[in-house]
N, C-alpha and C positions, 0 to 999 in steps of 0.2 A: 285840778287836772281836767282837761276837756275830754268828754267821752268820744269825740270825733277821732282823736289821736290815740286815746287810751286803748281803744278797741284793737289797735294795731301794735300795741306794746310800746308806745312812745311815752315815756315818763316826762314829767315837768311841764311847765307852762310853755305853749308854743312861742318860739322866738327867743327864748332865754338860752343862756349858755348851757344849762343842764339839758335842755331839750335837744340842742344841736349836737351835744357830745354823745347823746344816745341815738341820734337819728340814723335810720337805716332805710333802705328802699331797694326795690319796691316791697311793700308788705301787703299780705293778702289775708282776707277773712272770708269764710264761706258765705255765699248768698244763693238765692234760688237759681238752680240750674248752672251754677258756676262759682265765681269769685268776685269780690270787690277788692281792687288793688289800689293801694295808696302810693302816689308818687310825690316826692318833695323837691323843692327848689328854694335856695336861699338867695335873696337879693332883689333884683329888679323883676318886672313882669316877664312871664315866660309862657311858652306853649309846648305841648307834648306831641311828638310826631312818631308815627309807627311806619315800619317798612312797607307793610301792605295791608295790615289787618283792619285798620280803622282810620277815619279822618282825624286831623289834628284836634287836640283838646286844649282849651285855654285853662291855665292854672288860676286858681282863686287865691286872693290874699287873706291871711288870717288877721282880722282886725287891722291894727296899725303897726303890725310887726314886719320883720323881713322874711316871714314864712309864707311861701306860696305852695299850694298843694292841689292835687286832683285825685278824686276817687273814681276809678274807671271800672265799669262792669266788664268782666271777661268771662268767656265760656270755659267750661271744663276743658282740660288738656290743651294748653296753648303755650307755645314758646315764641317770642317775638323780639325783633330788633327795634330799638327806639332811640330817640335823642330829644334833647330839649333845645329850643331856640329862644334866645334872649338878646335883645338889642341887635337883631339881624344876624347873629352868629349861632352856629350849631355847637352843642356841647354834649359830651357823655354825662351820664348821671353821676354826680360826685358822691352819692351815697350808695352806689352799687359797684361792687368790686369786679363784676363780670362785664368785660367790654368786648367790642369788635371794631378795632381801629381807634384812632384818637378821638373821634367824636360820636361814637355809637356805644350803646349798652345793650345787654340781653336780659330780658325778664322771662320767667317761667312760672306758671301757676303751680301750686304745690303738688298737683296730681299729674303734672307732665313727667313722662319717664326720664330717667337719668340718661346722660350721654357719656358712657364710659369712653375713656381715652382722650377726651377733649379737656384740656386744663382750663381753669379760670384765668383769663388774661385781662389785666387792667388796661385802662385807656392809655396809660403812659408807658406800658411795656413795649419793648421792641422784640418782635418775633425773630427766632433764628432763621437763617436762610441757608439753603444748600450751598455747599462749596463749589460744586460743578455748575458752570454756566456756559451756555453756547450763544454765540452771536449769529443771528439768523436774519438775513435780508432776502425776502422772498420775491422772486420774479413772478411766480404764479399769482401772487396777491397784489401785485403792483397796480392793477387797474381797479381795485375794489374800494368803494366808499370814499369818505373824505369830502373836502370842498372841491368845487370845479377846478380841474387842472392839477389837483394834488394826487400824487401817487403814494398810497399808504405803504405799499410794499417797499418803497424806496427808503423808508425809515428802518433802521436796524432794531430788531427786537432782541431782548435778552431772555433766553429760555433757561430756566433753572432745572437741574436734574438731581434727583436724590435717590441713591440706592438704599433701600430699607432692608435690614437683615442680610446684607451682602448683595442685594439686587436680585431681580427675577423678571417676570412678565412686566411689560410697560403698562403703567396706568397713566393715561393721558388725561390730565385735569384741565378741562376747558375753563375759561375765566381764571386762568392760573394765578393772576396777581391777587385776586380776592383770597385764594387759598394760601397765598404767601404772606400777605400784609394785614388781612382782617381776621382770618380764622386759621389757627395754627395746624394746618393739615400735616405738615412735616412731623411735628411732635405727635399728633394723634396716630398717624400711620406707624411711627416708630413704636409707640406703646402697643398698638394692636398686634403688630408682628411679634414683639418681644413676649407678649402674653399668649401667643398661639391662636389668636382670633383671625389672623390673616397669614397667608404664606408670604415669604419674602417677595418684594416687588420693587420696581424702579419707577419712581414718580417723575413725570415730565410735566412741568407747569407751563401751559401754553398761554401766553399773553394775547389779548385781543385788542386791536386798535379801533375797530368799528363793529360792534356786535350786530347791528341790523344788517350790514352788508356781508359780513363774514359768516354769520350763523344762519342766514336764510338758506332755503333749499336750493343750493347751487353748488357746482362741483369744485370751484377753485380752491377752497380751503383744504379739501380732502386730497386733491391732487398735490397740493403743496406739502401736506403732511406726509404723503406717500413718497413723493419724489425728492423732497428737500429736507424736511425736518428729521424723519426717521434715519436717513443716511447720516445726517450730522450726529445724531445720538450714537449710531453704530461706530462712527469714527472717533468718538470722544474718549473711548477707553473705559467708560462707566459700564459695568455689567448690566445688560438689558436684553430681554427676549422680546423682540417685536412680533414673533410668531404667535404669541398669546396676548396680544394687545387688548386692553380694556379701555374703552372711552367712557369717561364720566362727565356728564354735563347737566346743568340746571337751567330751567326756563328756556330761553332761546338756545342755550348750549345743549339742553336735552333734546330739543327739536333737531339740532344739527347732528347730534350723535346718532339718533335713530335714522335720520336721512342717510347718514354715511353707511349704516348697516344695510340699508336697502339698495343704495346705488353703488357701494364699494364693498360687496360682501367678502371679496378676497382679502381686504384690508381689515375690516371691522366686523367681528362676529360675536363680540361680548360688549354689552352696554349696561351702564348704571345711569338711569335717567330719573332725575327728580323734577317734578312739576314742569314737564315739557310743554312748550308753547304750541300745542297742537291745534290751536285756533288759526295758526299762520297760513296765509295764502299769499301769492304774489300781489294781490290787490288789497290785502288787509290794511295797509297803511293809508289807503284812500277812503276807508270806511269810517263813518262817525263813531261806530262801536266795533273795533276790530274783533272782539270776542263774539260778536253777534253774527258772524258769517257761517259758512258751512261747518257742521259739526265734524271735528277731526281734521279739518283743513286739508292742506296739500299732502300730508303724510297719510291720512286715511285714504285719499284718492290713490296714492301709490300702492298702499297695501292691498287695495282691491285688485290691482293689476299684477301683484307678485304672489303667485299661488304657492310657492315653496320656500319657506323660511326655516327649514328643518335644521340648518346649521347655525342658527342664531340663538344666543342666550341673552335675554334682556330683562332687567329688573326695572319696573316702573314704580315710582313713589310719588304721591301727591299729598297736599295738605288737607286735613279734615276741614279746614276753615277757608278754603278757596272754592266756593260752590260754583262759580262761573267757569272755572277751569275743568271741573270734574267731568262734565259730559264729553268734552273733547278728549280728555285722557281715557275715559272708560271705553269709548269707541275704538281708539287706537289699540288699547290693551286687548280688546276682544278680537279685532281683526288680526293682530299679530299672532295671537294664540291659534286662531282659526287657520292661519297660513302655515302652521307647523312649528313656529318658534317655541322654544322653552321659555316660559314667561313667569316672572314673579311679580305679584301686585301687593302693594302695601300703602298705608295711609299714615302720614306723620301728624303730630299734634301742633299744627301751625297753619298759617296762611302761606302766601308766596314769599318765603323768607329763608335765607341761607342759614340762619341760626338753627333751624330745625332740619335742614337738609344734611347737616353734618353727620348725624348718626346713620342716616340712610346711606350716605356715601361709603362709609367703612363697611357696613353690613352688606351692601349690595355689590361692592367690588369683590368681597370675599365669596359671595354666592356666584358671581359671574365667572370666577376662576375655577369653580368646581367642574370636574370632568364627568 
């Protein structure tokens, strides 16, 4: 038995039938300041890719066997989405039962906190979908994004709606397709409400066609939500209270959610924002380093010009392991509180990764709905 694999609890000679029968991954052992984590792959050469936390890692072959492996140093408290690439195709980890879509897996160091309500979903599992769906063709969004001459709003969008616990305040989930098809938000919210960790709510899963165009700091998306989407929800027959709307967004979606609270306060007064892209400015796309622009970007500039946010409740969460995002987020958090908003600030054990935003999503929506 080779000590390289024995330390991770892998019995048998690498590459043998007994070894593969007992193979599991990822497996972690303590190391200085964190963990060393073993990833396995069987077959042809492969590389390991992470959502945001690390550059790709090439797997090594064990002697002349079909065993490929990587030992990756990870910090304390980390949850990360990853996948393997072999022969040009992406694969979920076949030795990890926790997936995120058909070609992604989720790894967590042993000291990463649990994520109650989120079930382990395998790469081959099909997530349940809400029965209620709305067909939305937005005129307000017809001129945004896409290729020259293409009208994105001319394409019909399917918006799924799910009343949890009989329905209640609307929770608008930006990047809704991710929460439908990669991470089982419907199941997680059902669990949280049934156990009393959330009041009944109505989830509205908002699909996005062009994140850069629709989630930038511009009014069209929120005019469309106000004038087109919410009336569709009201007419659908699904119980939904738009008067206590919570907007939940991540990354560019978090940026857009906070922008909406500043520019459309009569519509958005409760926000759950994870890893908001507060580096964003209209000129950011032209910079060699978009995160190297003005700290806090366009939202910080707006906050300096909005002296009274006393009607706003906003929960900010960022990853412990996304250091370049933190200065932007910290300034926005400070300015929002200084302007009178009720602010909650937390840090998740992750980089810029939806796998760790999941717990903050449930927790912060619950907080935003408190009076």
